[in-house]
N, C-alpha and C positions, 0 to 999 in steps of 0.2 A: 371373219369368221371368228366369232366368239364361243367358247366352250366353258361352261361352269360345270364343274365337278364337286358333289358335296359327298361326303362320307361320314357316315351316322354310326357310332360305336356305342351302345348303351352298356356301361358297366355299373354305374350307380343309380338308383332311381331319384326322382326329383325330391322325395322324401328325404333321402339318404345325404343328399346335397345340401338341403336346409338345415340338416341337423349338423353337418359338418361345418356349416358357416355359422350357425347359432356356437358353436363350441369353439370357434375361431373368435369371435366378439368377446368370449368370457374369459379369455386369458388376460392376466395382468402383463404390465412391462416385465416384469421380473420372470413370468413364466415365458415371455416370449424370447427373453434373452437366452433362457435355458434351453427352449426348444431349438433355437438357432444358434448353438454353441458347438464347438470342436467335439465335445463328448456330453452330450444331454443326459446321460445317466449318472456321470460322475462331475456334475456342474460345480465348479469351485468359486464362481461368480463372473461378474459382468466384463471383466478384463479378458475372458476366454470366449466371449461371445462374439458372433458376427451380425448380430441382428441390427437391421437398419429399418425403421419405421417407414421410411420413403420408398424402401425397395421389397419389402417382405409384408404380406397380408397377415398380419398378426394383432390381435387386441381389438378394439372397438373402432370404429370410423368415426372421425372427427366431424362434426356438425350433423350427423346423420341421426336420424329418430332411433334413441336406445342405442345408438352406436352400431346397428344394424347394417350389413351390406344389402339386405333385401328390403327397401323401403321406398315408397313415393314422398312420403310424409318428413322430406328432409330437404337441406339446402340442394338446390339444383334439382331436385327429384322430378320436376316436370319437365325437363329438358329433353327426355326419352322420346 
């Protein structure tokens, strides 16, 4: 017997999520370092940041059309 349970909780609209992802790709490396730092409001430099591009979604996506998270016109885009 297999049971599949799906829970759907809507907090944000698809338009809001698209806007959030659009903001995310607009950040520079320096802005990402500030966002992912111990104290982003009193940022003193990259030495206080724990930003790691391999772990955190921030800034443009390499090899994607316009750096977007939402694209089918990118490398590996047709794999879906």
